N, C-alpha and C positions, 0 to 999 in steps of 0.2 A: 504494500500500500504506500502511496506517495505521502510525503509530508503534507500537512493540511495548513493552508494559510487563509486568512480572512480575505475574501474577494471584495474589491471596491467597485461599486456599480458605475458603469460608464455613463457619461452625460448624454449619450445618444439614445433616444427612445424611439422604437419602431414598432408599429402594429402590423400584424400579418393577417391577410385574408385566409379563409379556409383553403382555397385553391392555391396550391404551391406556385402555379404559373404567374400569379400576380406579383410575385416578389421581384420580377425582373422584366423590363420592357425591352425586348430585343429589337434592334433596328439594323438597317443596312449599314449604317455608319459604324456600328460596333464590329462589323465583320471585315472592315478594310484596314489592312496592316500596311502602313506607309513604307516606302523604300527606305532602307537604312544605309548610311554611308559611314564607314569606319573613319572616324577622325581622332581616335585614341592612339592608334599605331598603324597608320595606313601604309607606311613605306618601309616597315621592317622587313628583313630578309626572312624567308621561310625555307627550312630544310626538313627532309623526311628522315626520321630515325625509326627503323623497324615499323614502318607504316603509321607513325605518329608525327604530326606536324610540330616543329619546334621553332619558335621565333624569339628574337631578342637575346640579351645576354645579361649576366650578373643578376641583380635583383629584379630585373625586368624580363628575365627568361620566362617563357610560357610554353607549355606542351599541351596539345589538345588533339582530339580526334579529328581528322579531316572529314569533310561532309560534302556529298554530291547530291544534287537534286533528286527527289524521289516522288515527283508529283503524282504519277499514275497510281503507284501502290499506296500513297498516302490517302487518296480518295476513299480507299476501302476502309480506312480507319474511321473516316467520317460516317461511312455507312454502318459501322458498328454503333456509333452514337445514335444514328437514326433507329437502328434496331432496338436499342435500349429504350428509346423514347416510345416506340410503338409497344414495347413490352410493358412498360410501367404507366404509360398514359399521363393524365393530368395530376396524378398523385405525387409524382416525383419530377423535380427539375433535373434535366440532363445538361451537364456543362462539358463543353469540348475545349480543353485548355492544353494544347501542345506546348511543350517546353523547349525553347531553342537551346542549342549547345554553344559552347564557347566560340566555335568557329563562326557563328553568326556575327560576332562583334569584334573579334581580334584577328581575323584573317587579313593579311595585307592585300592591297588592290592587285588585280590582274595576275593572280597566281593560278597555277594549273591544277591545284589539288582540292580546292574548296569552292562551293557555290554559296550564293546568298540564300537565306532561309525564308525571308518574308513572303516571297512569291509562292513557295510551297504551302505555307500556312494559309495564305489567301485561297489557294487552290482547294485546300481541305475545307475551309469555311464555305466555299462555294458549293460543295457537295453535301453540306449539312442541311437537314430539313429546317424550315423556318421556326419550328418550335423547339429546336435544339439551341441552347445558348452558347455562343462562341465567345471565348475569352482571349483577347489579344494581350499577352504579356510580353511579346517581342518588343513592342513600342516602349513600354515603361522600362524594360531592362536596357534598351538602347539609350534611354535618357540618363541612365546611371552607369554606363559602361566604363566610365573613368573611375568608378569605385570598385571595391573588392567584391564583386558579385559572382565571379567565377574563379575557381582555383587555378593557379599557375602550374601546380605540380600534381594535379589529380584530374580525372575525367569528369568529375561532378561540378556543379555550381557550388558556391559558398552560401552559408545561411543568409547572408544579406540579400542575395538574389532571390532566394525562396521567400524572404520577408516581403519584398516588393511584389512578388506574384500573389502572395496571400492577401496583401492589402488591396490589390486590384480585384481579386475575386470577391473579397468581402464587400467592396463597394458595389459591385454589380449584383451580388446576392442580396443586398439590403440588410446586412447584419451589422451589429456594432463591431468596431475595430479599435484596438489600443495600440498606440505608437510605441516602438521600442525606445523612443526618447524619454518616455515616462519612467523614471528610475524607481518610482513607487510600485510599478507593475512588472517591470522587467529588470533583471540583473544581467549586466554585460559580463561575459566570461571569455577567456582567450586560451587556446592551446597553442603554445609557441613551438617553433621549429617543426612545423608540419610539412612533411613531404609524402604525398599520396601515391597513387598507383602509377603515375607517369614515369617515375624512375625505373620501376619494375618493367614497364613496357619498352622504354627506350634504351635503358642502360647508359644514358647520357649523364656523365659525372657532373656536368654543370647544373643539371636539374637537381641532383642530390645535394650539391653544395650551396644551393640557394633556396632553402626552405621558406615557408611563409607562415603568417599567423592565421589561425582558424578562429574567427570571432563568431560567437553565437550568443543568444539571449534567452534566459530562462524566465518563464511567466510566474514570478515569485508570489504574486497576490492572487493567483487563480486557485480555486478550490476544485480539485479534480482527483479522479482515481483512474488507473490504467490496468486493464486486463489484457494479457497476451497469450495467444494460443500458438505454440510452436508446431510447425508442420514436420512430419516425418517425410523424407524423400529419398529416392534412389536414382542414380543416374543423373541426367541433366533435367532438372525441374520436374521430375516425375514424383508427384506427391502420393504417398502410400498410406497416410494416416495422420493423426495428430496426437499431441500430448495433452494432458489435463490443463485447463486454463490456470494461469497464475497471475496474481497481482504483482506488478512490477512498475518501475519508474519508466516513463516515456524517454527520459534522458539518461544516458550512461556517462560515467566519468572516465576520461582518458587523460593520461599525464602528458606533459610537454614532450615533444619529440615523437609522439605516437603516430604511426602511419595509418592508424584506424580511426582518426579523428572524425571522419564523416559518419561513422557508426554511432556517434553521439545520439543520433535520432533512432530510437527503437532497437538499435543494436544489430540490425540485419533485415533481410527481406522475406525469408521463408516463415512468415508468421501473420496471424490475424490479430489486429490491435483494435481495442475498443477503449476510448477515453470518455468518461462521463464527467460533466462539469455541473456547476450549479447555475448556469446562465438562465435556464428555465424558459427559453423562448420557443420551444417546440421544434426548433430546426435541428435536424439530424443528418449529418453529411457523411457520405462514403467516398473515400478517395481510392480510385483504382489506378495504380501507379507502378512505375519501376523505382529504382533506388533514388532518383531525383526527387520523387514525391515525398520521401521520408521527412524532408526538412520543412515541408509546408505546414502541416497541421499544428505544430507547436506554437505558431503565431495566431492561432484561431481558438485558443482555449477560453478567450473572453467573448467569442462570437457565436458559438454553437453549443447546444445542450449536449449533444453527443457527436463524437467523431469516430468513424470507423476507417481502418486502413487495410487494404489488401493489395497484394502484388499481382501484376499481370502474368507472372510466371508460376506463382504458387497459390493455389486456392483449391480446396477439396470439397467445398460445399456447393449446394444449389443456390446460386446468387438470387434468383427470383424469390425463393422462399426466405432467404436471409433478409432481403430488403423489406419484405412484407412483415416478417416477424419483428424486426428491429424498428419498424416505423420510419424508415429512411425517407427524408424529404428531398434530398439533393444527392446526386451522384456526379462526381468530377472525374472525367477521364483525363489523366494528366501524365502522359508518357513523354519522354524526351524524343527529339526528332530522329535519333538513331533507331528508335524502336517503332515509331508509328507506321512505318512502311513495311514492317516485317510480317509476312503472312502468318507465321507461327504465333505471333502476338495477337493478331486480329482473330485468328481461329480460336485461340484460348479464351479470349474475351467473349466470343459468341458461345463457346461450349459451356462457360460458367453459368449461363442462363438456364441450361437444361440438364446439366450433368447430375448424376447420382452421387451423394456424399460418400467419401471413403473415410473410415474411422480407424 
C-alpha cells in the first residue's frame, strides 16, 4: 500500500454529463498537426552506430532510433481505434494519442535515415472515425523540444515529455490538472548519471561517458492506492497466466547511476496496474500503451478517480469484459510511432477485445 497523504482539492471545478461523449468536443482543427521544423539542432552531423542514429558530441550527444514513414500501416492503427469505439459505443470515450519518438524533433535536416512524423500522425487522424478523439501531442512537444523531454542516452522520452502529453490530454478530456510547478502537490526528484539503453545498442563510448539527469515528479499530496497484477509469460510476449494481485507503489526507487531509471514508473511492462484515487469525479481511464505510456498516468492522479494501465504486448484478459466490469469511461491508445504501424501490435489490440482469459 502506498503512503497516504492529504489531497488538496484543485481550484478547477467541472461537471460531467451522463454521456461520456460530452466531455470533449472534437473538431477538424484538433486533428491537424502542423509541420515541424527542427530549430534545436538542425545542422548537427548524424552517424549510424549499429542501426542507431547518433548526433552531437560531449554533453550534447544524443542517440535515438531512426524512423521512416509508415503511413499505410499506421492507418490500420486508427482502424483499431474505430473498432474500439464501435465496441464500446457512447459509454466510453476513445482517445487516439500516438507518441512521437525523439527522431521527430532532433533529426538534422536532409538526412537519409529519418523522416518527419507529423504527416504520418495526420494520416492516422484522417482514418479515425469522427467520434474517435484524436490527441495531437506532437505540437506541444515540439514547442518544448529545447527542454529535456527526450532522453539522450535511452530510446524513451523523459518524464517531462510525458508530463506535457498528460497535460494536453487532461485539457481535452475536461478533467482537473495540477502543474508540477506546484511544490505542495509534486516533489521534484532526480536520478543523476543516467545512461539508458542506447549505450547497450550502440557500444559508443561517448554515449556512456556523457550520462544525463533523469528528472521526475512525485504526486506527494495525492491520496491513492496501487494494485499490480504481474503476468506470467513464455517466449516473446506470450502470456500464460498471472500472479495474485499485490498492493505496490506506482513509483520505484532507483539510485544514481542506474541504467533502469525509466522503470521508475510501475517497474516494467508485463503487468496490469490499477490506481484508485480519491478524486471522486466518476472518470475512469484505461491506458493501452507500450513502455512510453508508463510515464503518463503518474501526472493524472489528481485528474481521474481510477487509472488502469495495460501493455499492448501483455494482456491475458477479455478487454471488453474488463472495461464493463471496471466502469471505464475513457480508453487512451497511446503507443509510440515505432509501434503503431506494426501488424502484430494492431492484431493484439483487436484480439484483446474477444480473447478468453488465461489464468
